[in-house]
ROSE-4610 file (N, C-alpha, C; in Angstrom, 1 decimal, always signed):
// ROSE-4610
residu = [M/M/M/S/S/S/S/S/S/R/R/R/R/R/R/F/F/F/A/A/A/Q/Q/Q/A/A/A/V/V/V/I/I/I/S/S/S/L/L/L/I/I/I/L/L/L/L/L/L/T/T/T/V/V/V/A/A/A/A/A/A/S/S/S/A/A/A/A/A/A/G/G/G/C/C/C/A/A/A/R/R/R/L/L/L/E/E/E/A/A/A/L/L/L/L/L/L/K/K/K/I/I/I/E/E/E/P/P/P/T/T/T/P/P/P/A/A/A/K/K/K/T/T/T/E/E/E/T/T/T/P/P/P/V/V/V/P/P/P/T/T/T/A/A/A/P/P/P/L/L/L/P/P/P/T/T/T/R/R/R/D/D/D/A/A/A/S/S/S/T/T/T/L/L/L/T/T/T/P/P/P/T/T/T/G/G/G/T/T/T/P/P/P/V/V/V/H/H/H/C/C/C/A/A/A/D/D/D/S/S/S/F/F/F/Y/Y/Y/F/F/F/V/V/V/R/R/R/D/D/D/L/L/L/T/T/T/I/I/I/P/P/P/D/D/D/G/G/G/T/T/T/V/V/V/L/L/L/T/T/T/P/P/P/G/G/G/T/T/T/A/A/A/F/F/F/T/T/T/K/K/K/K/K/K/W/W/W/E/E/E/I/I/I/R/R/R/N/N/N/N/N/N/S/S/S/G/G/G/C/C/C/K/K/K/W/W/W/N/N/N/P/P/P/E/E/E/Y/Y/Y/K/K/K/L/L/L/R/R/R/F/F/F/I/I/I/S/S/S/G/G/G/E/E/E/N/N/N/F/F/F/G/G/G/S/S/S/P/P/P/A/A/A/S/S/S/L/L/L/P/P/P/F/F/F/P/P/P/N/N/N/A/A/A/N/N/N/S/S/S/G/G/G/E/E/E/N/N/N/V/V/V/V/V/V/L/L/L/A/A/A/L/L/L/D/D/D/L/L/L/T/T/T/A/A/A/P/P/P/E/E/E/E/E/E/A/A/A/G/G/G/M/M/M/Y/Y/Y/E/E/E/G/G/G/N/N/N/W/W/W/K/K/K/I/I/I/F/F/F/S/S/S/D/D/D/N/N/N/N/N/N/L/L/L/S/S/S/F/F/F/G/G/G/T/T/T/I/I/I/L/L/L/T/T/T/V/V/V/Q/Q/Q/I/I/I/Y/Y/Y/V/V/V/Y/Y/Y]
num = [1/1/1/2/2/2/3/3/3/4/4/4/5/5/5/6/6/6/7/7/7/8/8/8/9/9/9/10/10/10/11/11/11/12/12/12/13/13/13/14/14/14/15/15/15/16/16/16/17/17/17/18/18/18/19/19/19/20/20/20/21/21/21/22/22/22/23/23/23/24/24/24/25/25/25/26/26/26/27/27/27/28/28/28/29/29/29/30/30/30/31/31/31/32/32/32/33/33/33/34/34/34/35/35/35/36/36/36/37/37/37/38/38/38/39/39/39/40/40/40/41/41/41/42/42/42/43/43/43/44/44/44/45/45/45/46/46/46/47/47/47/48/48/48/49/49/49/50/50/50/51/51/51/52/52/52/53/53/53/54/54/54/55/55/55/56/56/56/57/57/57/58/58/58/59/59/59/60/60/60/61/61/61/62/62/62/63/63/63/64/64/64/65/65/65/66/66/66/67/67/67/68/68/68/69/69/69/70/70/70/71/71/71/72/72/72/73/73/73/74/74/74/75/75/75/76/76/76/77/77/77/78/78/78/79/79/79/80/80/80/81/81/81/82/82/82/83/83/83/84/84/84/85/85/85/86/86/86/87/87/87/88/88/88/89/89/89/90/90/90/91/91/91/92/92/92/93/93/93/94/94/94/95/95/95/96/96/96/97/97/97/98/98/98/99/99/99/100/100/100/101/101/101/102/102/102/103/103/103/104/104/104/105/105/105/106/106/106/107/107/107/108/108/108/109/109/109/110/110/110/111/111/111/112/112/112/113/113/113/114/114/114/115/115/115/116/116/116/117/117/117/118/118/118/119/119/119/120/120/120/121/121/121/122/122/122/123/123/123/124/124/124/125/125/125/126/126/126/127/127/127/128/128/128/129/129/129/130/130/130/131/131/131/132/132/132/133/133/133/134/134/134/135/135/135/136/136/136/137/137/137/138/138/138/139/139/139/140/140/140/141/141/141/142/142/142/143/143/143/144/144/144/145/145/145/146/146/146/147/147/147/148/148/148/149/149/149/150/150/150/151/151/151/152/152/152/153/153/153/154/154/154/155/155/155/156/156/156/157/157/157/158/158/158/159/159/159/160/160/160/161/161/161/162/162/162/163/163/163/164/164/164/165/165/165/166/166/166/167/167/167/168/168/168/169/169/169/170/170/170/171/171/171/172/172/172/173/173/173/174/174/174/175/175/175/176/176/176]
x = [-25.1/-26.2/-26.5/-27.9/-28.2/-28.2/-28.2/-28.1/-29.3/-30.4/-31.7/-31.7/-31.2/-31.0/-29.9/-28.9/-27.9/-28.5/-29.2/-29.8/-30.8/-31.6/-32.5/-31.7/-30.5/-29.7/-29.2/-28.7/-28.2/-29.2/-30.5/-31.5/-32.0/-32.0/-32.4/-31.3/-30.1/-29.0/-29.1/-29.4/-29.6/-30.6/-31.9/-33.1/-32.8/-32.0/-31.8/-30.8/-29.8/-28.9/-29.7/-30.6/-31.4/-32.2/-32.9/-33.8/-33.0/-31.9/-31.0/-30.6/-30.3/-29.8/-30.9/-32.1/-33.2/-33.6/-33.5/-33.7/-32.6/-31.4/-30.3/-30.5/-30.8/-31.0/-32.1/-33.2/-34.2/-33.8/-33.0/-32.4/-31.4/-30.7/-29.7/-30.3/-31.4/-32.2/-32.8/-33.2/-33.8/-32.8/-31.6/-30.5/-30.1/-30.0/-29.6/-30.7/-31.8/-32.8/-32.5/-32.3/-31.9/-33.1/-33.5/-34.4/-33.9/-34.4/-33.8/-34.0/-33.2/-33.4/-33.7/-34.6/-34.9/-33.6/-33.5/-32.3/-32.5/-31.3/-31.4/-31.4/-32.3/-32.4/-31.8/-31.2/-30.5/-31.4/-31.5/-32.1/-31.1/-31.5/-30.6/-30.3/-28.9/-28.5/-28.6/-29.2/-29.4/-27.9/-27.8/-26.4/-26.7/-25.7/-25.9/-25.5/-26.2/-25.9/-24.5/-24.0/-22.6/-22.6/-21.5/-21.4/-21.1/-21.6/-21.4/-20.4/-19.7/-18.7/-18.9/-18.6/-18.6/-17.4/-17.7/-16.8/-15.7/-16.0/-15.1/-13.9/-14.1/-13.1/-12.1/-12.4/-11.7/-10.3/-9.3/-7.9/-7.5/-7.0/-6.6/-5.5/-5.6/-4.5/-3.8/-2.6/-2.0/-1.2/-0.5/+0.4/-0.3/-0.3/-0.9/-0.2/-0.9/-0.5/+0.3/+1.5/+2.3/+1.8/+1.9/+1.5/+2.7/+2.3/+3.3/+4.0/+5.3/+6.1/+6.3/+6.2/+6.6/+6.9/+7.6/+7.7/+7.7/+7.6/+7.5/+8.7/+9.5/+10.7/+10.1/+10.3/+9.8/+10.8/+12.1/+13.2/+14.3/+15.5/+16.8/+16.8/+17.1/+17.1/+18.5/+19.5/+20.9/+21.7/+22.7/+23.6/+22.9/+22.3/+21.6/+22.7/+22.2/+23.2/+23.9/+25.2/+26.0/+26.7/+26.6/+27.1/+28.7/+29.4/+30.9/+31.4/+32.2/+33.0/+34.5/+35.1/+36.6/+36.9/+38.1/+38.6/+38.5/+38.0/+38.0/+36.9/+36.0/+34.9/+34.0/+33.6/+32.5/+31.2/+30.2/+28.9/+27.8/+26.6/+25.4/+24.4/+24.1/+23.1/+21.8/+20.8/+19.4/+18.4/+17.5/+16.5/+15.3/+14.1/+12.9/+12.1/+11.4/+10.6/+9.3/+8.2/+6.9/+6.7/+6.2/+5.7/+4.3/+4.3/+3.0/+2.4/+2.9/+2.4/+1.5/+0.9/+0.1/+0.8/+2.2/+3.1/+3.4/+3.6/+4.2/+5.6/+6.4/+7.9/+8.4/+9.5/+10.1/+11.6/+12.3/+13.7/+14.4/+13.5/+14.1/+14.1/+13.4/+13.7/+15.0/+15.7/+17.1/+17.3/+18.2/+18.6/+20.1/+20.4/+21.7/+22.4/+23.7/+24.6/+24.7/+24.5/+24.5/+25.6/+26.0/+27.1/+27.6/+28.8/+29.5/+30.3/+30.6/+31.4/+30.5/+31.0/+30.2/+30.5/+31.5/+31.7/+32.0/+32.3/+32.6/+31.4/+30.2/+29.0/+29.0/+28.1/+27.8/+27.2/+27.3/+26.7/+25.2/+24.6/+23.0/+22.7/+21.5/+21.0/+19.6/+19.3/+17.9/+16.9/+15.7/+14.7/+14.1/+13.4/+12.5/+11.2/+10.3/+8.9/+8.2/+7.3/+6.5/+5.2/+4.2/+2.9/+2.8/+1.9/+1.5/+1.1/+1.6/+1.3/+2.2/+3.1/+4.0/+5.3/+5.9/+7.2/+8.3/+9.4/+10.7/+11.8/+12.9/+14.1/+15.2/+15.9/+17.0/+18.3/+19.2/+20.4/+21.6/+22.6/+23.9/+24.9/+25.9/+27.1/+28.2/+28.6/+29.5/+30.8/+31.8/+32.9/+33.3/+33.7/+34.0/+35.4/+35.7/+37.0/+38.1/+39.4/+40.5/+40.9/+40.5/+41.0/+39.9/+40.3/+39.3/+38.7/+37.4/+36.6/+35.2/+34.4/+33.0/+32.7/+31.9/+31.6/+30.1/+29.7/+28.2/+28.2/+27.3/+27.0/+25.6/+25.1/+23.8/+23.3/+22.1/+21.5/+20.1/+19.6/+18.3/+17.7/+16.4/+15.6/+15.3/+15.4/+15.0/+13.9/+12.9/+12.0/+12.3/+11.5/+11.8/+11.9/+11.4/+11.6/+12.8/+13.6/+14.9/+14.7/+13.6/+13.3/+13.5/+14.2/+14.3/+13.1/+12.8/+11.7/+12.0/+11.2/+11.4/+12.6/+12.8/+14.0/+15.3/+16.4/+17.6/+17.8/+18.4/+18.7/+20.1/+20.5/+21.9/+22.5/+23.8/+24.6/+25.6/+25.5/+26.5/+27.1/+28.5/+29.2/+30.4/+30.9/+32.2/+33.1/+34.4/+35.4/+36.4/+36.8/+37.8/+38.6]
y = [-93.7/-92.8/-93.1/-93.2/-93.6/-92.4/-92.6/-91.6/-90.7/-91.3/-90.5/-89.6/-89.9/-89.1/-88.0/-88.4/-87.4/-86.3/-86.8/-85.7/-84.8/-85.4/-84.6/-83.6/-84.0/-83.1/-82.0/-82.3/-81.3/-80.3/-80.8/-79.9/-79.0/-79.6/-78.8/-77.7/-78.0/-77.1/-76.0/-76.3/-75.2/-74.3/-75.0/-74.1/-73.3/-73.8/-73.0/-71.8/-72.1/-71.0/-69.9/-70.3/-69.3/-68.5/-69.2/-68.4/-67.4/-67.9/-67.1/-65.8/-66.1/-65.1/-64.1/-64.5/-63.7/-62.8/-63.4/-62.6/-61.5/-62.0/-61.1/-60.0/-60.2/-59.2/-58.2/-58.7/-57.8/-56.9/-57.5/-56.7/-55.7/-56.1/-55.1/-54.0/-54.4/-53.3/-52.3/-52.8/-51.9/-50.9/-51.6/-50.7/-49.7/-50.1/-49.1/-48.2/-48.3/-47.4/-46.0/-45.0/-43.7/-42.7/-42.0/-41.0/-39.6/-38.9/-37.6/-36.6/-35.8/-34.8/-33.4/-32.6/-31.4/-30.4/-29.8/-28.9/-27.7/-27.3/-26.1/-24.9/-24.0/-22.7/-21.7/-20.8/-19.7/-18.4/-17.7/-16.3/-15.4/-14.7/-13.8/-12.7/-12.3/-11.3/-9.9/-8.8/-7.6/-6.9/-6.4/-5.8/-4.3/-3.5/-2.1/-2.1/-1.1/-0.9/-0.5/-0.9/-0.6/+0.9/+1.5/+2.9/+3.0/+4.1/+4.2/+5.3/+5.1/+6.1/+6.5/+7.7/+8.2/+7.5/+6.7/+6.1/+7.0/+8.3/+9.3/+9.5/+9.2/+9.6/+8.4/+7.3/+6.1/+6.1/+5.6/+5.6/+4.1/+3.7/+2.2/+2.0/+0.8/+0.3/-0.9/-1.2/-2.4/-2.2/-3.2/-3.2/-3.8/-3.1/-3.7/-5.0/-6.0/-7.2/-7.1/-7.6/-7.6/-8.6/-8.5/-9.6/-10.7/-11.8/-13.0/-13.0/-12.6/-12.6/-14.0/-14.1/-15.3/-15.1/-15.9/-15.8/-17.1/-17.2/-18.4/-18.3/-19.3/-19.2/-19.6/-18.6/-18.8/-19.6/-19.1/-19.7/-19.0/-19.7/-19.1/-18.5/-17.2/-16.5/-16.7/-16.7/-16.9/-17.8/-18.4/-19.3/-20.4/-21.3/-22.4/-23.1/-23.8/-24.5/-25.5/-25.7/-26.6/-26.0/-24.8/-24.1/-24.1/-24.3/-24.3/-23.0/-22.4/-21.1/-21.3/-20.3/-20.3/-19.5/-19.7/-18.9/-17.5/-16.6/-15.2/-14.6/-15.4/-14.9/-14.1/-12.9/-12.0/-12.5/-12.7/-13.2/-12.5/-12.4/-11.9/-13.0/-13.3/-14.3/-13.6/-14.2/-13.5/-14.6/-14.3/-15.3/-14.5/-15.1/-14.4/-15.1/-14.3/-14.8/-14.0/-14.5/-13.9/-13.5/-12.4/-12.0/-12.7/-13.7/-14.4/-14.2/-13.2/-12.9/-11.8/-11.2/-10.1/-8.8/-8.9/-7.8/-7.1/-5.7/-5.0/-4.9/-5.3/-5.3/-4.0/-3.6/-2.2/-2.3/-1.2/-1.3/-1.6/-1.6/-2.2/-3.6/-4.3/-5.9/-6.0/-7.0/-7.2/-8.7/-8.9/-10.2/-10.1/-11.1/-11.1/-12.4/-12.3/-13.4/-14.0/-15.4/-16.0/-17.0/-17.7/-18.7/-19.2/-19.9/-20.4/-19.5/-19.5/-18.6/-17.4/-16.2/-15.0/-14.5/-14.9/-14.6/-13.1/-12.4/-11.0/-10.1/-10.7/-10.0/-9.0/-8.0/-7.1/-8.0/-7.5/-8.2/-8.3/-7.2/-7.2/-6.5/-6.8/-6.1/-5.6/-4.4/-4.0/-4.5/-4.6/-5.1/-4.0/-4.2/-3.2/-3.4/-2.3/-2.3/-3.5/-4.1/-5.2/-5.4/-5.4/-5.8/-7.2/-7.8/-9.1/-9.5/-10.7/-11.2/-10.8/-9.9/-9.4/-10.1/-10.3/-11.0/-9.9/-10.3/-9.4/-10.2/-9.5/-10.1/-9.6/-10.5/-10.2/-10.5/-9.6/-9.7/-9.4/-10.3/-10.1/-10.2/-9.1/-9.1/-9.9/-11.0/-11.9/-12.2/-12.8/-13.2/-14.6/-15.5/-16.9/-16.8/-17.7/-17.8/-18.1/-17.8/-18.2/-19.6/-20.3/-21.7/-22.7/-23.7/-24.6/-25.4/-25.8/-26.5/-26.1/-26.9/-26.6/-25.6/-24.7/-23.6/-23.3/-22.9/-22.7/-21.6/-20.6/-19.4/-19.5/-19.0/-19.1/-17.6/-17.3/-16.0/-16.3/-15.4/-15.4/-14.1/-14.1/-12.8/-12.4/-11.1/-10.6/-9.5/-9.4/-8.5/-7.1/-6.1/-4.8/-4.8/-5.9/-6.1/-6.9/-7.2/-8.0/-9.5/-10.0/-11.3/-12.1/-13.3/-14.0/-14.8/-15.0/-15.9/-16.6/-17.5/-18.3/-19.2/-19.9/-20.7/-20.1/-20.8/-20.2/-20.2/-19.0/-18.9/-19.2/-20.2/-20.6/-20.2/-20.1/-20.1/-21.3/-22.2/-23.3/-23.5/-23.1/-23.2/-24.2/-24.7/-25.4/-24.5/-24.3/-23.5/-24.5/-24.4/-25.2/-24.4]
z = [+73.8/+73.5/+72.0/+71.7/+70.4/+69.6/+68.3/+67.3/+67.2/+67.6/+67.8/+68.9/+70.0/+71.2/+70.9/+70.2/+69.8/+69.0/+68.0/+67.1/+67.8/+68.9/+69.6/+70.4/+71.1/+71.8/+71.0/+69.8/+68.9/+68.5/+68.2/+67.9/+69.0/+70.1/+71.3/+71.6/+71.4/+71.6/+70.6/+69.3/+68.3/+68.5/+69.0/+69.4/+70.5/+71.6/+72.7/+72.3/+71.5/+70.9/+70.2/+69.3/+68.6/+69.5/+70.5/+71.4/+72.3/+72.7/+73.5/+72.7/+71.4/+70.4/+70.2/+70.0/+69.7/+71.0/+72.1/+73.3/+73.5/+73.2/+73.3/+72.3/+71.1/+70.2/+70.5/+71.0/+71.5/+72.6/+73.5/+74.7/+74.1/+73.1/+72.6/+71.9/+71.2/+70.3/+71.3/+72.5/+73.5/+74.1/+74.2/+74.8/+73.8/+72.5/+71.4/+71.0/+71.4/+71.0/+71.5/+70.5/+70.9/+70.6/+71.6/+71.5/+71.1/+70.2/+69.9/+71.0/+71.3/+72.3/+71.6/+72.1/+71.5/+71.4/+70.4/+70.2/+71.2/+71.7/+72.5/+71.7/+72.0/+71.3/+72.1/+71.4/+72.2/+72.0/+73.0/+72.8/+72.2/+71.1/+70.5/+71.4/+71.4/+72.2/+71.4/+72.0/+71.0/+71.0/+69.8/+69.6/+69.2/+69.4/+69.0/+67.5/+66.8/+65.4/+65.2/+64.0/+63.7/+63.2/+63.6/+63.2/+61.7/+61.1/+59.6/+59.4/+58.2/+57.9/+56.5/+56.2/+54.8/+54.0/+53.0/+52.2/+51.6/+51.4/+50.8/+51.8/+53.0/+54.1/+54.4/+53.8/+54.1/+53.3/+53.9/+53.3/+53.3/+52.2/+52.2/+53.1/+53.7/+54.6/+54.1/+54.6/+54.1/+52.8/+52.5/+51.3/+50.0/+48.9/+47.7/+47.4/+46.9/+46.5/+45.2/+45.2/+43.9/+43.0/+41.8/+40.8/+40.8/+40.3/+40.3/+39.0/+39.0/+37.9/+37.3/+35.9/+35.3/+33.8/+33.2/+31.6/+31.0/+29.8/+29.0/+28.0/+27.9/+27.0/+25.6/+24.6/+23.3/+22.5/+22.4/+21.6/+21.7/+21.3/+21.2/+19.8/+19.6/+18.3/+17.7/+18.5/+18.0/+18.9/+18.4/+19.3/+19.9/+19.4/+20.2/+20.9/+22.0/+22.8/+22.0/+22.2/+21.5/+20.2/+20.0/+18.9/+19.0/+18.0/+17.9/+17.3/+18.1/+17.8/+17.8/+17.1/+17.3/+18.4/+19.0/+20.1/+19.9/+20.8/+20.8/+20.0/+19.4/+18.5/+19.3/+18.9/+19.5/+18.8/+19.7/+19.3/+20.1/+19.6/+20.4/+20.6/+21.9/+22.2/+22.4/+21.8/+21.8/+22.3/+23.3/+23.7/+23.5/+23.0/+22.9/+24.0/+24.8/+26.0/+26.0/+26.7/+26.7/+28.1/+28.4/+29.7/+29.9/+30.7/+30.9/+32.2/+32.9/+34.3/+34.1/+35.2/+35.3/+35.5/+35.5/+35.9/+34.6/+34.6/+33.6/+33.8/+32.9/+33.0/+32.6/+33.3/+33.0/+33.1/+33.0/+33.1/+34.3/+35.4/+36.8/+36.8/+35.9/+35.7/+35.1/+35.6/+35.1/+34.7/+33.7/+33.4/+34.0/+35.0/+35.7/+35.5/+35.4/+35.3/+36.6/+36.7/+38.1/+38.2/+37.1/+37.3/+36.0/+36.1/+34.8/+34.3/+32.9/+32.2/+31.8/+32.1/+31.8/+30.3/+29.7/+28.3/+28.1/+29.2/+29.1/+29.2/+29.7/+29.7/+31.0/+30.9/+32.0/+33.1/+34.4/+35.5/+35.4/+34.7/+34.6/+33.3/+32.7/+31.6/+31.8/+31.8/+32.0/+30.9/+31.4/+30.5/+29.7/+28.5/+27.9/+28.5/+28.4/+28.9/+28.2/+29.0/+28.2/+29.1/+28.5/+29.1/+29.2/+30.0/+30.0/+28.6/+28.3/+26.9/+25.8/+26.0/+25.0/+25.1/+23.8/+23.7/+23.7/+24.3/+24.3/+23.8/+23.4/+22.9/+23.9/+24.6/+25.5/+24.7/+24.6/+23.9/+24.5/+24.6/+25.3/+24.3/+24.3/+23.4/+24.2/+23.7/+24.4/+23.6/+24.2/+23.4/+23.9/+23.0/+23.3/+23.9/+25.0/+25.5/+24.5/+24.8/+24.0/+24.0/+25.2/+25.2/+24.7/+24.1/+23.5/+24.7/+24.5/+25.5/+25.3/+26.3/+26.4/+27.5/+27.2/+28.2/+28.3/+29.5/+29.7/+30.8/+30.5/+31.4/+31.7/+32.8/+33.3/+33.7/+33.3/+33.6/+34.2/+35.0/+35.6/+35.6/+35.4/+35.5/+36.9/+37.2/+38.5/+38.3/+39.3/+39.2/+39.7/+39.6/+40.1/+41.6/+42.2/+43.7/+44.0/+43.2/+43.2/+43.6/+43.1/+43.3/+42.0/+42.0/+40.7/+40.4/+39.2/+38.7/+37.4/+37.2/+35.9/+35.8/+34.7/+34.5/+34.2/+34.3/+34.0/+32.5/+32.0/+30.5/+30.4/+29.4/+29.3/+28.0/+28.0/+26.8/+26.9/+25.9/+26.0/+24.6/+24.5/+23.3/+23.5/+22.3/+22.2/+21.5/+22.1/+21.5/+20.9/+19.6/+18.9/+17.9]
């Protein structure tokens, strides 16, 4: 086959492919043509008017939502972590915290010992009253152990609903 005939055959094949593609596209376009259908409208169903009630006779139902307790640790006022004490030394640990919740704190809120060395502390300490945004000082009278070593005690705050919140407050001392 001459190169001229070969070129004619290739050109014919290309033209045939293009023609077939164009016809195929036109057919595909016809198949894909989508006609919008009218939206179905519904006839409104008549309803009876709602009964009315005098608002003064309504009583609230359900349980009121309790605020979300939280606090911000301001600072250690005394005995920062790592303080060195002699055996049997009496000391007062004070933390300053801020009520940053929407709840009003009252004496039903408690600081409770939860783990570690309790240093002779009471099981719990009631809170002073504090509105949201107010700072309070929590103070525990404690005693260092008689044995040398590193000691740590952990306390947590509990709400008037007996739910703990916030971070753990710690006392960490070295006795020598």
